[in-house]
matplotlib code that plots the C-alpha trace (Angstrom):
import matplotlib.pyplot as plt

x = [0.0, 1.4, 1.5, 0.9, 4.2, 6.2, 9.5, 10.8, 14.4, 15.1, 16.7, 18.4, 18.5, 21.0, 21.7, 19.9, 21.9, 20.0, 21.8, 20.6, 20.8, 20.8, 17.4, 14.5, 11.0, 7.7, 4.6, 2.8, 5.5, 5.2, 1.5, -0.1, 3.3, 3.9, 7.6, 6.8, 7.7, 7.1, 9.8, 12.9, 11.0, 8.4, 11.2, 12.8, 9.5, 9.0, 12.6, 12.2, 8.9, 9.7, 13.5, 16.1, 15.1, 14.3, 12.2, 11.1, 11.5, 10.2, 13.1, 12.8, 12.9, 16.5, 19.1, 21.3, 25.0, 24.3, 25.3, 24.0, 21.8, 22.0, 18.3, 19.0, 20.4, 22.1, 20.7, 23.1, 22.5, 22.1, 24.7]
y = [0.0, 3.4, 5.8, 9.5, 11.5, 8.3, 8.8, 6.6, 6.0, 6.1, 2.7, 2.0, -1.7, -2.8, -6.5, -7.5, -5.3, -2.6, 0.6, 3.8, 6.9, 9.2, 10.8, 10.7, 11.4, 11.7, 9.7, 12.1, 11.7, 7.9, 7.6, 5.3, 4.4, 0.7, 1.3, 1.9, -0.9, -1.4, -4.1, -5.6, -8.8, -6.8, -5.0, -8.4, -9.7, -6.5, -6.6, -10.3, -9.5, -6.2, -6.1, -3.4, 0.2, 2.8, 1.8, 3.5, 1.7, 2.8, 4.3, 2.0, -1.1, -0.6, -2.4, -0.2, 0.2, -1.4, 0.2, -2.4, -5.5, -8.4, -9.2, -12.2, -15.1, -17.8, -21.3, -23.7, -27.4, -29.7, -32.5]
z = [0.0, -1.0, 1.9, 1.7, 1.5, 0.7, -1.2, -4.0, -5.2, -8.9, -9.8, -13.1, -14.1, -16.7, -17.5, -14.3, -11.9, -10.1, -9.1, -7.4, -9.6, -6.6, -7.4, -5.0, -6.1, -4.2, -4.4, -6.8, -9.4, -9.7, -9.0, -11.5, -13.0, -13.7, -12.8, -9.1, -6.7, -3.0, -2.4, -4.0, -4.8, -6.7, -8.5, -9.4, -10.8, -12.9, -14.3, -15.3, -17.0, -18.6, -18.8, -18.1, -17.6, -14.9, -11.9, -8.7, -5.4, -2.0, 0.0, 2.9, 0.6, -0.5, 1.6, 3.7, 2.7, -0.7, -4.0, -6.4, -6.3, -8.8, -9.6, -11.8, -9.8, -11.8, -11.3, -9.7, -10.3, -7.3, -7.1]

ax = plt.figure().add_subplot(projection="3d")
ax.plot(x, y, z, "-o")
ax.set_aspect("equal")
plt.show()
C-alpha cells in the first residue's frame, strides 16, 4: 500500500543489476506508474517480466550500505 508522503528512489537496471541513480521522487511523481515498486522482490519480478530500464523503489525497501543488487540469480545445479 502506497503511503501519503512516501518517497521513492530512482533505480536504473541494466543487465539484471539494479543501481541507485541518486534521485529521489515523491509519491505524486510515480503515482499510476507501472515502474513503481514497494519491495525488492516486486522490482525483481518486474525486471524479469519487462527487462532493463528505470524503476522507482520505496526508499525503505533498498538495503542499507548497498550500492547495487543483482536481480537475476544464476541457477546452480544440485549434485
